[in-house]
N, C-alpha and C positions, 0 to 999 in steps of 0.2 A: 295211252293212259286216260282213263275217263276224265272228264271235267268236273262231274259232281258224282260222288259217291255217298250213298246213305246206307248206313250199316246197323240193323237190329234197332231201330228207333222205336222207342215207347214213350207214351205220355199220358198221364191220368189226371182228372181234376176230381179229387176227392174220391168218391167210389166210382166214378165213371171213368171207364177206359177208353180214351180217345183213340189211341194208336197202339198197336201192339206188334213189335217185331218187324216193323217195315223196313225192307230193303230193296235197293234198285241202283242202277249206275245210268248216267246220261254222258255219252261220249260227245266230243266237240262236233258242232254242226248238225247235232241230231234234233229232232223235234219229236218230243214224248208227249202223249195225251194221257191224263189222269182222270177216271171215271168212277162213278159208284153213286148209289142212291142217297138221298138226303141223309145227313147225319153219319155218313161213312167215315169221316174223318180227314177229308180232302184240304179244307181251309186250315185247319189245325196243323197239317203236314206243312202248307205253305208258311204259316206263322212261325214254324220252327226253323224252316230253311232260311227264311228272312230276318232271323233274330228277335221276333217279337215274343217268342215263348222258348224256353230251355227245355230240352227233353229230359225225361227222368232217367232214360239209358240209352246207349247208342251213340253213334258218331256221325257227323256230317263233314264231309271232306271237299272242300272246294279246290281243285287242282293241286290236291295231295295235302292241303291245309286244314286243319280241324277248325271249323268255325262256331262251335258249340259255345254258348257264353257271350259271344261277341255281340255288340250293339248293331242296331239295323243300319246306321250310317257306316259302321265299320265294315260290315258285310258288303253294302253298295259300293264302297271304296275298293273292295277287293274283286269287284266285277260281277256281283249277283244283285239284280234289281227286280222289283215285282211291280204288278198292277193291283187293282183292287176291285173285288166284286160290286161294290157299291161305289161308284165315282162321284166324288163330293166336289162340287163346284169351288174354285178358288175366289172366295168372296171379296170382291172389289178388284179382281185383278183383270187385266186383258189378257187376250190369247198369247200375245208376244211376251207379256210379264211373266206368265204361268210357265212358258217354255223356258225362259232365261234362267229362272230360278234354281233347277236342278244342275244347270251347267256349272255352278259355284261349288259343287263336290269336290273333294281333293282329287279323285280319280279323273273326273272331266277336265279340271284344270291342267292335270299331268298329261293326259292324252292331247290336249290342246296345245301345249307348249312343246313337247317332244316330238309330236306327230301332227303338225298344223294341217297336213293334207287331209287328215282323217275327219277333221271337224267342218261338216258341211255348213254352209250358211243357213241360219234359223229360218230365213223367207223362203229359200228354196225347199227347205222340209216341209214347211207349212204348206207351200203351194202344191206339193207332190201329194200331200194327202188331203187336198180339197179345202184347206182352211187358210190358204193364200190371200183371200180377199177380206178375211176376219180378223187381222192382226190387232186392230184397236177394239174389236168387240169385246164386250165383257163376257168372261167365261160363264157366268149364271144365265146367260142368253143362249147358249149352245143347246143343240138337240142332243139325245142320249147317244146317237150315234157319233156325233161330233165329240161329244165329251170322252168317248171310248178311245177315238183316234187321237185325241189331245194327250189323253192318260198314257198311251203307248209312246207318243212322241216324247212326252216329258221324261218317261223311263229311259228312252234312247238317249237322251241329252247327257246322262251319266255315263255313257260309253260302256254298256254292260258286255260280259263275255256270255252271261247266261240270263235269259229274261223268263220270269214266271207271270204267266198271264191267268188271272183269276176270273173264269166265266166271260171271256170278251165278247161273246154274242148275247148276253143276258138282255133282255128287253128290247133287242133290235128286231127289225122288219127283216124280210128276206134280202131285199136291196142292200139294207145298210149292213147285213152280216156280210154280203159279198165284198163291200169295201173294206171291212175289217180283215177278211180273209186275204184279200188281196194285199193288204199291208204286210200281214204276218208273213205270207210266202215271200214277198219281196226282202224282208228282213232275214229269214232263214236262208234264201239264196245268197246272201252276203255273208254265210257262214255264221250267223248267229245262232247259238243254242238256245232252243226254247222249249219250255215246259208249259203245258196248258191244262188246266182243271176246266171241265165243261160239262154241262148237262144237256146240251142240245147235239145229240150224238151225229145226226146226220152232217151238221156242219164240221164238226171235229173230225170225222173219218175221212173227209174230203183232204184234210191237211196232212195228217199223220201216217206213219208207216208202222209206229209202234205204240202200244197203249198198255197201261197198268190199270188194273181194277182193284179199288179198296172197297170192304163191305165190313161194318161194325169194327173199323179200326184195324182190320188185318187185309194183307195182299191176298186175294183169291186168285188171280190170274195176270198174266203179262204175255204179250206177244203181239202179233199183227193183228189188225182189226177183223180180219175174216176168221182168225183162230179164237179171239177172244169172244165174239158175238155167238160162236157156236159153243162155248165152254158150258157145260150143265150148271156149274156153280154160278156162273154170272147171269145166266137166264132165271136161276132160282132167286138170286139176289134182287133182281128187279121186279119179280113177280110174288116173291115170298112176303112173309109178315116181319114187320120189325120187332126185334126184341128188345123189351124195355130195360133201360139203365145201362145200355151198351152203345158206344160210338157217339160222335157228334160231328158237326159239319166242319 
């Protein structure tokens, strides 16, 4: 049974059709990449999956349960957590404080109490991602790469079954991207299901075995990276002209 099922999802904002009849599935432990030109509808899709938008039609099933209309915190408690394209510093918080806050979600508390062995020591987690010496550092002072890693770490504190990553390599140097890639691979190796939106295709294609392409709010291709990059519709989408009044980020 698929962990995430998206059936015929559509969303419009006034006369702007952001998504039209999007459908795909994600199996437990799978890593799916979602790509498309700017304005394709990728972030709108993430906003629906995480409860920030309600679709006009279609269904989103998380482990068989329809999550349409549920609040973001309810979806987190069901095991789906996301990061953000623009990582916002936690004003006034230290690194340790910023990581502790998500651990108070009801799912995190439940996992901690019923399966204490699953909850790693926060200090060990931060040390593993290279932030072990910055526990008392204010989040505002971290580099962009450190903020990305911290954002993923915060998401993991909710004990998700599926993690949505919104452009995790945005604004990073090659070396910083390698660090983030390493963390994503480690998480997936522990059977965490991961869905990634990313513009930097070189970094993304090193991580995934399955990719879906959205263009003007519609799914135009799905398959292995090799299959997708050779698809004529995908080539045209990246080289062609943008049609006015259709699709959005």
